C-alpha positions as a Python dict, from the first residue, in 0.01 Angstrom:
ca = {
    (1, 'M'): (0, 0, 0),
    (2, 'Q'): (-29, -71, -373),
    (3, 'T'): (-97, 191, -640),
    (4, 'K'): (-390, 172, -879),
    (5, 'L'): (-167, 217, -1185),
    (6, 'P'): (189, 100, -1258),
    (7, 'F'): (459, 352, -1173),
    (8, 'H'): (822, 383, -1277),
    (9, 'V'): (1121, 503, -1080),
    (10, 'M'): (1455, 595, -1229),
    (11, 'A'): (1701, 512, -953),
    (12, 'K'): (2027, 707, -927),
    (13, 'P'): (2240, 503, -685),
    (14, 'I'): (2536, 737, -713),
    (15, 'G'): (2333, 1054, -765),
    (16, 'P'): (2480, 1303, -1011),
    (17, 'I'): (2838, 1175, -988),
    (18, 'C'): (2990, 1081, -1325),
    (19, 'N'): (3334, 1007, -1467),
    (20, 'L'): (3252, 1216, -1774),
    (21, 'D'): (3187, 1588, -1802),
    (22, 'C'): (2949, 1617, -2099),
    (23, 'S'): (2888, 1983, -2173),
    (24, 'Y'): (2508, 1955, -2199),
    (25, 'C'): (2450, 1729, -1896),
    (26, 'F'): (2169, 1876, -1690),
    (27, 'Y'): (2237, 1648, -1394),
    (28, 'L'): (2595, 1720, -1287),
    (29, 'E'): (2487, 2046, -1120),
    (30, 'K'): (2251, 1849, -894),
    (31, 'E'): (2548, 1809, -658),
    (32, 'E'): (2444, 2152, -530),
    (33, 'L'): (2133, 1994, -377),
    (34, 'F'): (2355, 1812, -131),
    (35, 'E'): (2585, 2081, 6),
    (36, 'G'): (2882, 1953, 201),
    (37, 'K'): (2812, 1592, 102),
    (38, 'S'): (3106, 1393, -27),
    (39, 'N'): (2958, 1043, -26),
    (40, 'F'): (2698, 1002, -297),
    (41, 'R'): (2669, 624, -276),
    (42, 'M'): (2331, 472, -191),
    (43, 'D'): (2375, 270, 127),
    (44, 'D'): (2252, -85, 180),
    (45, 'D'): (1956, 16, 397),
    (46, 'Q'): (1821, 260, 140),
    (47, 'L'): (1876, 9, -137),
    (48, 'E'): (1674, -255, 44),
    (49, 'R'): (1394, -8, 122),
    (50, 'Y'): (1383, 89, -245),
    (51, 'I'): (1372, -268, -379),
    (52, 'Q'): (1108, -376, -127),
    (53, 'Q'): (886, -70, -170),
    (54, 'Y'): (912, -71, -548),
    (55, 'I'): (805, -433, -577),
    (56, 'E'): (537, -426, -306),
    (57, 'G'): (391, -94, -423),
    (58, 'Q'): (314, -197, -782),
    (59, 'P'): (-50, -282, -864),
    (60, 'A'): (-172, -629, -774),
    (61, 'N'): (-215, -719, -1141),
    (62, 'A'): (129, -596, -1254),
    (63, 'P'): (244, -832, -1534),
    (64, 'E'): (611, -753, -1469),
    (65, 'I'): (827, -523, -1259),
    (66, 'S'): (1098, -321, -1429),
    (67, 'F'): (1391, -158, -1249),
    (68, 'A'): (1598, 116, -1414),
    (69, 'F'): (1932, 249, -1290),
    (70, 'Q'): (2088, 570, -1417),
    (71, 'G'): (2304, 853, -1289),
    (72, 'G'): (2540, 1017, -1309),
    (73, 'E'): (2719, 701, -1403),
    (74, 'P'): (2574, 400, -1220),
    (75, 'T'): (2864, 164, -1302),
    (76, 'L'): (3074, 370, -1060),
    (77, 'M'): (2889, 172, -790),
    (78, 'G'): (3067, -146, -901),
    (79, 'V'): (2943, -496, -977),
    (80, 'A'): (2910, -589, -608),
    (81, 'F'): (2640, -326, -557),
    (82, 'F'): (2434, -458, -844),
    (83, 'Q'): (2474, -813, -717),
    (84, 'K'): (2303, -687, -401),
    (85, 'V'): (2026, -553, -625),
    (86, 'I'): (1975, -899, -774),
    (87, 'D'): (1979, -1066, -432),
    (88, 'L'): (1722, -822, -291),
    (89, 'E'): (1497, -857, -595),
    (90, 'K'): (1493, -1231, -538),
    (91, 'K'): (1419, -1177, -170),
    (92, 'Y'): (1113, -959, -233),
    (93, 'A'): (998, -1098, -569),
    (94, 'R'): (629, -1173, -625),
    (95, 'S'): (546, -1526, -723),
    (96, 'G'): (499, -1553, -1098),
    (97, 'V'): (585, -1185, -1169),
    (98, 'P'): (909, -1145, -1369),
    (99, 'I'): (1159, -875, -1276),
    (100, 'I'): (1346, -687, -1550),
    (101, 'N'): (1658, -475, -1501),
    (102, 'A'): (1786, -191, -1719),
    (103, 'L'): (2106, 9, -1683),
    (104, 'Q'): (2179, 337, -1862),
    (105, 'T'): (2554, 393, -1894),
    (106, 'N'): (2821, 579, -2087),
    (107, 'A'): (2988, 234, -2120),
    (108, 'T'): (3338, 368, -2056),
    (109, 'L'): (3392, 159, -1741),
    (110, 'L'): (3264, -173, -1871),
    (111, 'D'): (3504, -467, -1854),
    (112, 'D'): (3492, -847, -1850),
    (113, 'E'): (3355, -858, -1495),
    (114, 'W'): (3069, -635, -1600),
    (115, 'G'): (3009, -835, -1916),
    (116, 'V'): (2975, -1162, -1726),
    (117, 'F'): (2744, -1007, -1465),
    (118, 'L'): (2517, -825, -1710),
    (119, 'K'): (2473, -1132, -1929),
    (120, 'K'): (2416, -1369, -1638),
    (121, 'N'): (2144, -1145, -1494),
    (122, 'D'): (1979, -1046, -1824),
    (123, 'F'): (2031, -671, -1789),
    (124, 'L'): (1920, -453, -2079),
    (125, 'V'): (2192, -192, -2121),
    (126, 'G'): (2135, 151, -2269),
    (127, 'V'): (2453, 307, -2406),
    (128, 'S'): (2481, 683, -2446),
    (129, 'V'): (2651, 761, -2776),
    (130, 'D'): (2594, 1063, -3000),
    (131, 'G'): (2727, 931, -3330),
    (132, 'P'): (3067, 859, -3487),
    (133, 'E'): (3378, 995, -3318),
    (134, 'S'): (3385, 1337, -3483),
    (135, 'I'): (3027, 1399, -3367),
    (136, 'H'): (3027, 1218, -3033),
    (137, 'D'): (3335, 1394, -2898),
    (138, 'I'): (3198, 1745, -2959),
    (139, 'H'): (3020, 1745, -2623),
    (140, 'R'): (3086, 1407, -2457),
    (141, 'Y'): (3428, 1428, -2292),
    (142, 'D'): (3592, 1331, -1964),
    (143, 'K'): (3709, 1547, -1672),
    (144, 'Q'): (4031, 1631, -1860),
    (145, 'G'): (3842, 1744, -2169),
    (146, 'K'): (3937, 1435, -2368),
    (147, 'G'): (3679, 1282, -2601),
    (148, 'S'): (3514, 966, -2471),
    (149, 'F'): (3433, 793, -2800),
    (150, 'K'): (3711, 533, -2795),
    (151, 'D'): (3626, 432, -2437),
    (152, 'V'): (3257, 403, -2526),
    (153, 'M'): (3334, 178, -2819),
    (154, 'R'): (3556, -39, -2600),
    (155, 'G'): (3259, -78, -2365),
    (156, 'I'): (3030, -171, -2652),
    (157, 'E'): (3281, -436, -2755),
    (158, 'V'): (3249, -586, -2405),
    (159, 'L'): (2870, -600, -2445),
    (160, 'Q'): (2908, -765, -2784),
    (161, 'K'): (3167, -1012, -2654),
    (162, 'Y'): (2929, -1135, -2382),
    (163, 'K'): (2616, -1102, -2600),
    (164, 'V'): (2454, -853, -2364),
    (165, 'D'): (2138, -693, -2504),
    (166, 'F'): (2194, -322, -2554),
    (167, 'N'): (2030, -24, -2718),
    (168, 'T'): (2151, 330, -2777),
    (169, 'L'): (2052, 672, -2651),
    (170, 'T'): (2161, 963, -2866),
    (171, 'V'): (2133, 1324, -2757),
    (172, 'V'): (2030, 1548, -3045),
    (173, 'H'): (2175, 1898, -3025),
    (174, 'H'): (2257, 2186, -3256),
    (175, 'D'): (2588, 2031, -3365),
    (176, 'N'): (2467, 1686, -3471),
    (177, 'A'): (2106, 1743, -3576),
    (178, 'D'): (2206, 1800, -3938),
    (179, 'H'): (2378, 1458, -3959),
    (180, 'A'): (2079, 1227, -3918),
    (181, 'V'): (2171, 978, -4191),
    (182, 'E'): (2532, 952, -4074),
    (183, 'I'): (2413, 891, -3716),
    (184, 'Y'): (2152, 634, -3824),
    (185, 'D'): (2406, 437, -4026),
    (186, 'F'): (2661, 453, -3745),
    (187, 'L'): (2420, 327, -3476),
    (188, 'K'): (2319, 42, -3703),
    (189, 'S'): (2684, -42, -3775),
    (190, 'I'): (2768, -89, -3406),
    (191, 'G'): (2489, -343, -3362),
    (192, 'S'): (2219, -132, -3201),
    (193, 'T'): (1868, -229, -3307),
    (194, 'F'): (1678, 13, -3084),
    (195, 'F'): (1747, 387, -3105),
    (196, 'Q'): (1638, 655, -2860),
    (197, 'F'): (1680, 1021, -2953),
    (198, 'I'): (1663, 1289, -2683),
    (199, 'P'): (1650, 1656, -2790),
    (200, 'I'): (1859, 1908, -2597),
    (201, 'V'): (1666, 2220, -2495),
    (202, 'E'): (1859, 2452, -2265),
    (203, 'H'): (1664, 2755, -2151),
    (204, 'D'): (1664, 3018, -1875),
    (205, 'Q'): (1662, 2804, -1559),
    (206, 'I'): (1896, 2541, -1704),
    (207, 'L'): (2134, 2806, -1830),
    (208, 'E'): (2142, 2980, -1493),
    (209, 'A'): (2245, 2654, -1326),
    (210, 'K'): (2507, 2578, -1589),
    (211, 'N'): (2659, 2925, -1569),
    (212, 'V'): (2804, 2818, -1234),
    (213, 'Q'): (3037, 2560, -1387),
    (214, 'R'): (3012, 2577, -1763),
    (215, 'P'): (2922, 2923, -1894),
    (216, 'I'): (2782, 2937, -2246),
    (217, 'L'): (2659, 3213, -2472),
    (218, 'P'): (2279, 3204, -2491),
    (219, 'I'): (2067, 3307, -2786),
    (220, 'L'): (1806, 3569, -2696),
    (221, 'Q'): (1455, 3502, -2825),
    (222, 'P'): (1215, 3782, -2933),
    (223, 'D'): (1030, 3749, -2600),
    (224, 'G'): (1352, 3788, -2402),
    (225, 'K'): (1393, 3422, -2310),
    (226, 'K'): (1737, 3268, -2340),
    (227, 'I'): (1801, 2950, -2540),
    (228, 'G'): (2142, 2785, -2513),
    (229, 'V'): (2351, 2760, -2828),
    (230, 'R'): (2373, 2381, -2788),
    (231, 'S'): (1995, 2347, -2812),
    (232, 'V'): (1852, 2179, -3118),
    (233, 'H'): (1641, 2428, -3314),
    (234, 'P'): (1273, 2335, -3358),
    (235, 'D'): (1304, 2306, -3736),
    (236, 'Q'): (1625, 2103, -3695),
    (237, 'W'): (1447, 1860, -3462),
    (238, 'G'): (1165, 1800, -3708),
    (239, 'Q'): (1402, 1757, -4000),
    (240, 'F'): (1624, 1525, -3796),
    (241, 'L'): (1334, 1293, -3711),
    (242, 'N'): (1210, 1301, -4070),
    (243, 'N'): (1555, 1220, -4209),
    (244, 'I'): (1590, 929, -3965),
    (245, 'F'): (1243, 811, -4068),
    (246, 'D'): (1323, 831, -4440),
    (247, 'R'): (1648, 641, -4389),
    (248, 'W'): (1462, 375, -4190),
    (249, 'L'): (1225, 323, -4481),
    (250, 'E'): (1496, 352, -4748),
    (251, 'K'): (1704, 76, -4585),
    (252, 'N'): (1396, -150, -4545),
    (253, 'D'): (1459, -159, -4169),
    (254, 'V'): (1094, -167, -4058),
    (255, 'G'): (1070, -460, -3819),
    (256, 'K'): (1450, -484, -3796),
    (257, 'I'): (1552, -150, -3645),
    (258, 'F'): (1327, 2, -3381),
    (259, 'V'): (1321, 375, -3310),
    (260, 'Q'): (1148, 488, -2993),
    (261, 'H'): (966, 778, -3158),
    (262, 'F'): (843, 553, -3439),
    (263, 'D'): (723, 276, -3206),
    (264, 'L'): (545, 544, -3007),
    (265, 'M'): (375, 696, -3311),
    (266, 'L'): (270, 364, -3460),
    (267, 'G'): (113, 263, -3130),
    (268, 'M'): (-81, 588, -3103),
    (269, 'V'): (-198, 580, -3464),
    (270, 'Y'): (-312, 222, -3403),
    (271, 'G'): (-515, 345, -3107),
    (272, 'Y'): (-303, 280, -2800),
    (273, 'P'): (-219, 554, -2547),
    (274, 'S'): (131, 697, -2551),
    (275, 'S'): (395, 467, -2402),
    (276, 'L'): (617, 768, -2326),
    (277, 'C'): (536, 1034, -2066),
    (278, 'V'): (657, 1315, -2294),
    (279, 'H'): (359, 1258, -2525),
    (280, 'S'): (99, 1143, -2271),
    (281, 'E'): (-201, 1353, -2171),
    (282, 'T'): (-81, 1359, -1811),
    (283, 'C'): (241, 1256, -1640),
    (284, 'G'): (351, 1185, -1285),
    (285, 'N'): (404, 809, -1292),
    (286, 'A'): (774, 833, -1376),
    (287, 'M'): (980, 959, -1083),
    (288, 'A'): (1345, 987, -987),
    (289, 'L'): (1502, 838, -674),
    (290, 'E'): (1823, 996, -547),
    (291, 'H'): (2102, 809, -373),
    (292, 'D'): (1990, 939, -31),
    (293, 'G'): (1637, 801, -72),
    (294, 'G'): (1479, 1128, -179),
    (295, 'L'): (1199, 1084, -432),
    (296, 'Y'): (1130, 1356, -689),
    (297, 'S'): (838, 1414, -924),
    (298, 'C'): (1046, 1357, -1238),
    (299, 'D'): (1403, 1318, -1356),
    (300, 'H'): (1382, 1670, -1502),
    (301, 'Y'): (1238, 1817, -1183),
    (302, 'V'): (1493, 1715, -921),
    (303, 'S'): (1470, 2031, -713),
    (304, 'P'): (1339, 2115, -364),
    (305, 'E'): (992, 2220, -478),
    (306, 'F'): (936, 1881, -643),
    (307, 'H'): (1071, 1672, -357),
    (308, 'L'): (802, 1422, -258),
    (309, 'G'): (973, 1286, 50),
    (310, 'N'): (1219, 1018, 150),
    (311, 'I'): (1164, 643, 140),
    (312, 'R'): (1279, 630, 503),
    (313, 'D'): (961, 812, 601),
    (314, 'H'): (704, 726, 332),
    (315, 'T'): (662, 443, 85),
    (316, 'I'): (707, 504, -285),
    (317, 'A'): (343, 404, -342),
    (318, 'E'): (222, 663, -91),
    (319, 'M'): (425, 937, -253),
    (320, 'T'): (320, 830, -603),
    (321, 'E'): (-46, 874, -512),
    (322, 'S'): (2, 1186, -302),
    (323, 'P'): (-198, 1502, -389),
    (324, 'Q'): (131, 1677, -470),
    (325, 'Q'): (230, 1421, -731),
    (326, 'K'): (-120, 1392, -874),
    (327, 'K'): (-130, 1769, -924),
    (328, 'F'): (214, 1758, -1086),
    (329, 'G'): (89, 1500, -1337),
    (330, 'D'): (-248, 1666, -1405),
    (331, 'D'): (-89, 2008, -1455),
    (332, 'K'): (50, 1885, -1785),
    (333, 'R'): (-304, 1861, -1922),
    (334, 'D'): (-463, 2141, -1722),
    (335, 'T'): (-210, 2410, -1818),
    (336, 'L'): (-220, 2346, -2194),
    (337, 'P'): (-283, 2665, -2392),
    (338, 'Q'): (-595, 2684, -2608),
    (339, 'Y'): (-376, 2684, -2919),
    (340, 'C'): (-266, 2330, -2832),
    (341, 'K'): (-615, 2211, -2740),
    (342, 'K'): (-736, 2304, -3089),
    (343, 'C'): (-439, 2145, -3269),
    (344, 'D'): (-501, 1853, -3506),
    (345, 'Y'): (-202, 1676, -3354),
    (346, 'L'): (-305, 1712, -2989),
    (347, 'K'): (-361, 1338, -2940),
    (348, 'Y'): (-2, 1268, -3049),
    (349, 'C'): (174, 1550, -2867),
    (350, 'W'): (-19, 1671, -2560),
    (351, 'G'): (211, 1970, -2543),
    (352, 'A'): (529, 1759, -2512),
    (353, 'C'): (733, 1780, -2191),
    (354, 'P'): (623, 2060, -1954),
    (355, 'K'): (988, 2151, -1890),
    (356, 'D'): (1010, 2283, -2248),
    (357, 'R'): (686, 2483, -2259),
    (358, 'I'): (868, 2813, -2271),
    (359, 'L'): (728, 2994, -2576),
    (360, 'K'): (415, 3197, -2641),
    (361, 'T'): (148, 3077, -2883),
    (362, 'P'): (72, 3287, -3194),
    (363, 'D'): (-209, 3455, -3000),
    (364, 'G'): (20, 3543, -2709),
    (365, 'E'): (-68, 3272, -2456),
    (366, 'E'): (214, 3128, -2246),
    (367, 'G'): (299, 2756, -2246),
    (368, 'L'): (383, 2653, -2603),
    (369, 'A'): (645, 2379, -2634),
    (370, 'Y'): (977, 2501, -2774),
    (371, 'L'): (987, 2206, -3016),
    (372, 'C'): (626, 2244, -3137),
    (373, 'E'): (728, 2342, -3490),
    (374, 'G'): (954, 2038, -3518),
    (375, 'Y'): (694, 1793, -3391),
    (376, 'M'): (435, 1932, -3633),
    (377, 'A'): (673, 1875, -3924),
    (378, 'F'): (738, 1519, -3804),
    (379, 'Y'): (367, 1437, -3771),
    (380, 'K'): (282, 1584, -4110),
    (381, 'H'): (557, 1386, -4279),
    (382, 'T'): (511, 1048, -4110),
    (383, 'I'): (147, 995, -4009),
    (384, 'P'): (33, 886, -4359),
    (385, 'T'): (289, 604, -4349),
    (386, 'F'): (206, 509, -3990),
    (387, 'E'): (-160, 489, -4093),
    (388, 'K'): (-66, 239, -4363),
    (389, 'M'): (134, 37, -4110),
    (390, 'S'): (-159, 43, -3871),
    (391, 'T'): (-389, -86, -4145),
    (392, 'V'): (-174, -387, -4226),
    (393, 'L'): (-125, -464, -3855),
    (394, 'R'): (-503, -479, -3814),
    (395, 'L'): (-505, -734, -4094),
    (396, 'K'): (-248, -937, -3896),
    (397, 'R'): (33, -855, -4135),
    (398, 'P'): (374, -716, -4030),
    (399, 'A'): (423, -339, -4037),
    (400, 'S'): (683, -385, -4312),
    (401, 'D'): (399, -478, -4547),
    (402, 'Y'): (280, -114, -4540),
    (403, 'I'): (427, -65, -4887),
    (404, 'N'): (168, -308, -5028),
    (405, 'V'): (-124, -184, -4821),
    (406, 'E'): (-358, -118, -5116),
    (407, 'K'): (-301, -466, -5258),
    (408, 'I'): (-344, -629, -4916),
    (409, 'V'): (-667, -441, -4842),
    (410, 'A'): (-807, -528, -5185),
    (411, 'E'): (-724, -895, -5133),
    (412, 'Q'): (-889, -888, -4792),
    (413, 'E'): (-1203, -735, -4938),
    (414, 'R'): (-1217, -999, -5213),
    (415, 'R'): (-1183, -1276, -4957),
    (416, 'M'): (-1469, -1127, -4757),
    (417, 'I'): (-1690, -1126, -5069),
    (418, 'T'): (-1605, -1492, -5132),
    (419, 'Q'): (-1660, -1589, -4769),
    (420, 'Q'): (-2001, -1421, -4764),
    (421, 'A'): (-2097, -1600, -5087),
    (422, 'L'): (-1989, -1939, -4947),
    (423, 'Q'): (-2181, -1875, -4625),
    (424, 'S'): (-2494, -1803, -4829),
    (425, 'G'): (-2474, -2154, -4980),
    (426, 'K'): (-2298, -2100, -5311),
    (427, 'K'): (-2073, -2384, -5429),
    (428, 'V'): (-1743, -2347, -5607),
    (429, 'G'): (-1488, -2598, -5734),
    (430, 'R'): (-1114, -2550, -5724),
    (431, 'N'): (-1100, -2481, -6100),
    (432, 'D'): (-1419, -2268, -6112),
    (433, 'P'): (-1403, -1888, -6146),
    (434, 'C'): (-1352, -1729, -5805),
    (435, 'L'): (-1665, -1589, -5646),
    (436, 'C'): (-1496, -1252, -5581),
    (437, 'G'): (-1509, -1163, -5951),
    (438, 'S'): (-1136, -1151, -6013),
    (439, 'D'): (-1159, -1373, -6326),
    (440, 'K'): (-905, -1608, -6166),
    (441, 'K'): (-965, -1971, -6078),
    (442, 'F'): (-1083, -2018, -5718),
    (443, 'K'): (-768, -2219, -5629),
    (444, 'Q'): (-546, -1936, -5757),
    (445, 'C'): (-741, -1660, -5583),
    (446, 'C'): (-948, -1671, -5262),
    (447, 'G'): (-904, -2048, -5241),
    (448, 'R'): (-536, -2002, -5164),
    (449, 'P'): (-430, -2011, -4799),
    (450, 'A'): (-423, -1661, -4651),
}
């Protein structure tokens, strides 16, 4: 069976097991799903089922097939496991359809063996790092409570040594959200050219799970809901994104540094649908596969009620197109409060991630995204610039030319006037006045190559 639309699976070959003990990690507590289980390694049979089903289940016209491995910490599986991945991908590959591999890691276990393997097999590596040492080590530490920054940087040096493509994923929380410029400059200094920023929102259900192992003092909201003290505040989130945006422009990094939220916004302003499920009208095409073959509706919904089945019993394509998963995806749109449906920014936000729809709207309706205020501030601040970038892209100019958009549009309009005049039969010499009325010679105006 093949699906009608492409689907994505985040595979967790070692489940929630990790060598770090980051305070805000929402996945470490998933060990409780597998009571009495000590071996969290995906076995060879499940790995082969996954590779085969994932490739064979994609739509017939899929231009490429992209695998993503996360955890926990996937490098705990060792290089030999990932060599099996490569061998199985080759075994089941479709003729003429490229296969791409991505690995999200804390980078602390990377060494020369990993560097050689990752480079040889063209892995794109995502490195989790929250900023310079004083910021990163606030919440990202190992099992002994020691900061992980130095080990992360050693791993990044391995990637640089072997020229492995890597990007960065930075968690934005209450303690680093006010340091946007410092974080931007740091990520750029370590050689990252693609930044992902993930906001931390810890609320009732997440806090209840975390209280088992890592109790924290929650902040009570007016409606009685609990928000963890590590959570980024809505206004902080908006200001963080805006400060990153302003720094991006200030450093003339458009077209040089790529920020996931900015790529997303530019695409939507241009007219494309969201490339990220968080800001899509519906969701459901991005699932999570556990080490035991269990498939779940989403990485943030790995719990019994969102268990779709096991790849031993059903194919990934079957579960992707099951009524249960379709309802899960459609509920994002169908449960939006009226406040959101009337919002000017609906087409950019779509209520954000359903896991964070924990507030009431101003008129008392349930289902408002916790970060709504922040996203509104971001849209208000950035959309005018993204509209300029979209305009120059339509004129086949790079987005970095947005700063000259008025001049570029005017020149385009003049060229159109000249072209229409030439098509109507008018003649003009190289040294004659240009037909656009600019008072310049034709050769110095619309007669110049575009």
